[in-house]
C-alpha positions in Angstrom: -68.8 -7.6 5.7 -70.0 -9.0 9.1 -66.6 -10.9 10.8 -68.5 -13.9 11.2 -69.0 -14.3 7.6 -65.6 -15.1 7.1 -66.4 -18.6 8.2 -69.2 -19.4 5.9 -67.1 -20.5 2.8 -65.0 -23.0 4.9 -68.9 -24.2 6.6 -69.9 -24.7 3.4 -66.6 -26.5 1.8 -67.2 -28.9 4.9 -70.6 -29.8 4.5 -70.6 -29.8 0.7 -66.9 -32.1 1.0 -68.5 -34.4 3.7 -71.3 -34.8 1.3 -68.8 -36.2 -2.1 -66.6 -38.1 0.6 -69.3 -40.4 2.3 -68.9 -44.4 2.2 -69.7 -47.4 3.4 -67.3 -50.2 5.1 -67.6 -53.5 3.6 -69.4 -56.1 6.5 -70.0 -53.5 9.0 -71.8 -51.0 7.1 -70.3 -47.9 8.5 -70.3 -44.4 6.9 -67.1 -43.4 7.1 -65.7 -40.0 5.8 -63.1 -40.6 3.2 -61.3 -37.9 0.9 -59.0 -39.3 0.0 -59.1 -40.6 -4.0 -58.2 -44.1 -4.3 -55.9 -44.1 -6.8 -53.7 -41.4 -5.1 -54.2 -43.4 -1.6 -52.7 -46.4 -3.1 -50.3 -44.9 -4.7 -49.2 -43.3 -1.2 -49.4 -46.6 0.2 -47.1 -48.4 -2.4 -44.7 -45.3 -1.9 -44.3 -46.0 2.0 -43.9 -50.1 1.7 -41.5 -49.7 -0.5 -39.6 -47.0 1.2 -40.1 -48.9 4.9 -38.8 -52.4 2.9 -35.4 -50.5 2.5 -34.7 -49.0 5.7 -35.7 -52.7 7.2 -34.4 -56.5 6.9 -36.3 -58.7 5.1 -36.2 -62.4 6.4 -33.9 -64.8 4.3 -36.3 -68.0 6.6 -38.2 -69.4 2.6 -40.1 -71.4 4.9 -41.4 -68.4 7.1 -41.8 -66.1 4.3 -44.0 -68.8 1.9 -45.7 -69.5 5.6 -47.0 -65.9 5.5 -47.6 -65.6 2.1 -49.6 -68.6 1.9 -52.1 -66.9 4.9 -51.8 -63.8 3.5 -53.3 -64.8 -0.5 -55.3 -66.6 1.2 -57.2 -63.6 2.9 -56.6 -61.3 0.2 -59.0 -63.9 -1.8 -61.1 -63.4 0.9 -61.1 -59.9 0.5 -62.1 -60.4 -2.9 -60.3 -56.8 -3.9 -57.9 -58.0 -6.7 -57.9 -54.6 -7.7 -55.3 -54.2 -5.0 -51.8 -55.0 -5.8 -51.1 -57.9 -2.9 -47.7 -58.0 -1.3 -46.5 -59.8 1.3 -43.0 -59.7 3.6 -41.5 -61.0 6.3 -39.0 -58.2 8.4 -36.5 -59.5 11.1 -37.6 -58.0 14.1 -38.3 -58.8 17.7 -41.4 -57.5 18.2 -45.0 -58.8 18.2 -46.3 -56.8 15.3 -48.1 -56.3 11.7 -48.9 -53.3 9.8 -50.7 -52.9 6.7 -50.4 -50.0 4.1 -53.3 -49.1 1.1 -53.2 -50.8 -1.9 -52.5 -54.5 -0.5 -49.4 -53.7 1.1 -48.8 -55.9 4.3 -45.9 -56.6 7.1 -45.2 -59.2 10.0 -42.5 -59.0 12.3 -40.5 -62.0 12.8 -41.2 -61.4 16.6 -45.0 -62.2 16.2 -44.6 -65.6 15.3 -44.1 -66.7 19.3 -47.7 -64.8 19.8 -49.3 -66.6 16.6 -48.3 -69.9 17.2 -49.8 -71.5 14.0 -51.5 -70.2 11.0 -54.7 -69.7 12.3 -53.6 -67.7 14.6 -51.7 -65.5 11.6 -54.4 -65.3 10.0 -56.2 -63.5 12.8 -53.5 -60.8 12.2 -53.2 -60.8 9.1 -56.9 -60.9 8.6 -57.4 -57.8 10.9 -54.3 -55.9 8.8 -56.1 -56.7 5.6 -58.9 -55.8 6.9 -57.4 -52.2 8.0 -56.7 -52.0 4.3 -60.1 -53.3 2.8 -62.2 -50.3 4.9 -60.0 -47.8 4.2 -58.8 -46.8 7.6 -55.6 -45.1 6.3 -57.2 -42.9 4.3 -60.2 -42.5 7.0 -57.5 -41.3 9.5 -56.0 -38.6 7.0 -59.3 -37.2 6.1 -60.2 -37.0 10.2 -56.6 -34.8 10.4 -57.9 -32.3 7.7 -61.6 -31.8 9.1 -59.6 -31.5 12.7 -57.4 -29.0 11.4 -60.0 -27.4 9.8 -62.2 -27.0 12.9 -59.1 -25.6 14.8 -59.0 -23.0 11.9 -62.2 -21.9 12.0 -62.8 -21.7 15.7 -59.2 -19.4 15.9 -61.1 -17.5 13.0 -64.1 -17.2 15.4 -62.6 -16.2 18.5 -60.0 -13.7 17.1 -63.8 -11.8 15.8 -64.3 -11.8 19.5 -61.9 -9.6 20.5 -59.7 -12.3 22.6 -56.7 -11.8 23.1 -54.1 -13.7 21.3 -52.6 -15.1 24.5 -56.3 -16.2 25.3 -56.7 -17.8 21.4 -53.8 -19.1 21.7 -54.9 -21.2 24.8 -58.1 -22.0 23.9 -56.3 -23.7 20.3 -54.4 -25.8 22.8 -57.5 -27.0 24.7 -59.2 -27.4 21.4 -56.0 -29.9 20.1 -55.8 -32.0 23.3 -59.5 -32.1 23.4 -59.7 -33.5 19.2 -56.8 -35.7 20.5 -58.4 -37.3 23.3 -62.2 -36.8 23.0 -61.6 -37.1 18.6 -58.9 -38.4 17.3 -58.0 -41.8 20.0 -61.7 -42.9 19.6 -61.4 -43.3 15.8 -58.6 -45.2 16.5 -59.9 -47.3 18.9 -63.3 -47.8 16.5 -61.0 -48.6 13.3 -58.8 -51.4 15.7 -61.9 -52.5 16.7 -63.7 -52.4 13.3 -60.3 -54.6 12.1 -61.1 -57.2 14.3 -64.4 -58.0 13.5 -63.8 -58.2 9.7 -60.7 -59.1 10.2 -62.6 -62.6 11.9 -65.0 -62.7 8.7 -62.0 -62.7 6.0 -60.3 -65.1 8.2 -63.4 -67.5 8.3 -63.9 -67.1 3.9 -60.4 -67.8 4.2 -60.8 -70.9 5.8 -59.9 -70.7 9.0 -62.0 -71.2 12.3 -62.4 -67.2 13.7 -61.9 -68.7 17.5 -58.0 -68.5 17.1 -58.5 -64.6 16.9 -59.9 -65.0 20.9 -57.0 -67.9 21.7 -54.4 -65.5 20.0 -55.7 -62.0 22.5 -55.4 -64.0 25.3 -51.7 -65.4 24.5 -51.2 -61.1 24.2 -52.6 -60.8 27.2 -51.1 -63.5 29.1 -47.6 -61.8 27.6 -47.8 -58.7 29.7 -46.5 -55.5 28.7 -47.3 -51.6 30.0 -50.4 -50.4 28.3 -51.5 -46.7 28.3 -55.2 -46.5 30.0 -57.7 -47.8 27.4 -59.3 -44.0 26.3 -55.2 -43.0 25.8 -54.9 -45.7 23.9 -55.2 -46.1 19.8 -55.9 -49.4 20.6 -58.3 -51.3 22.8 -57.2 -53.3 25.5 -56.9 -57.3 25.7 -59.9 -57.5 27.8 -62.7 -55.4 26.1 -61.0 -57.1 22.3 -61.8 -60.5 24.1 -65.5 -59.9 25.0 -66.1 -58.1 21.3 -64.2 -61.0 20.0 -66.8 -63.2 21.6 -69.4 -61.4 20.5 -68.5 -61.1 17.1 -67.7 -65.2 16.6 -71.5 -66.4 15.7 -71.6 -63.8 13.2 -68.3 -65.0 11.6 -68.5 -68.4 11.8 -71.4 -68.0 9.6 -68.7 -67.2 7.3 -67.2 -70.4 7.7 -67.5 -73.1 4.5 -67.4 -77.2 6.0 -65.3 -78.1 2.4 -62.7 -74.9 2.5 -61.1 -75.4 5.7 -57.2 -74.3 5.7 -54.9 -76.4 7.1 -53.4 -75.3 10.9 -49.5 -75.4 10.8 -47.3 -74.4 13.6 -44.5 -71.5 13.2 
């Protein structure tokens, strides 16, 4: 058998898998590759959420928890995925952050409140996090990781069949790993963050919040400062890039506002 024929089954698997696992992201209509079954994705998200909350300190501030859940539930209704088991919790941690897991599991850190400032700013953050869930970014990232790993296997087999020494093959594989991280995985991650900003603005508008609050939020984040890696080495776009994109998406997002459906804006 010709040595390169060993690659054929892997290649066929990749072609078949990509053909069977392509879907479209809501609102942006971007084609995405997701190999993870939705039920499996939601199950993993629920299990991970339970594990994280067991290790963290949940807020006992009833008012803060009530506000987060009020905003979260409005955003969830706008997302229109009643098949997700939405859950919103507040974690006592002095960090301006929030995150979401597949299936509708969302957590907000108390350290976010000063920068969010009010429920409109909070809606911008929670719209972003719910957008990650809606767009299945977690499953897509996992699928991209599998493809990158398969690509490494194909490369390693191919180089080995060309008579390269083990040391040379190992060096090439290290270069491939670094290239995949900087050239493929990180850009996809930044794309997911930008897409979540975009969809999140639409969701917050559908929930009754002015999407311009997202622009104000990122201006406050930028003013707060803090060291950050160069954008091409980061999983997130830098604040100035986000603000430019948000301004570009504002007219579209405002088109989802309803004059008869406005959410109350409360100071946090």
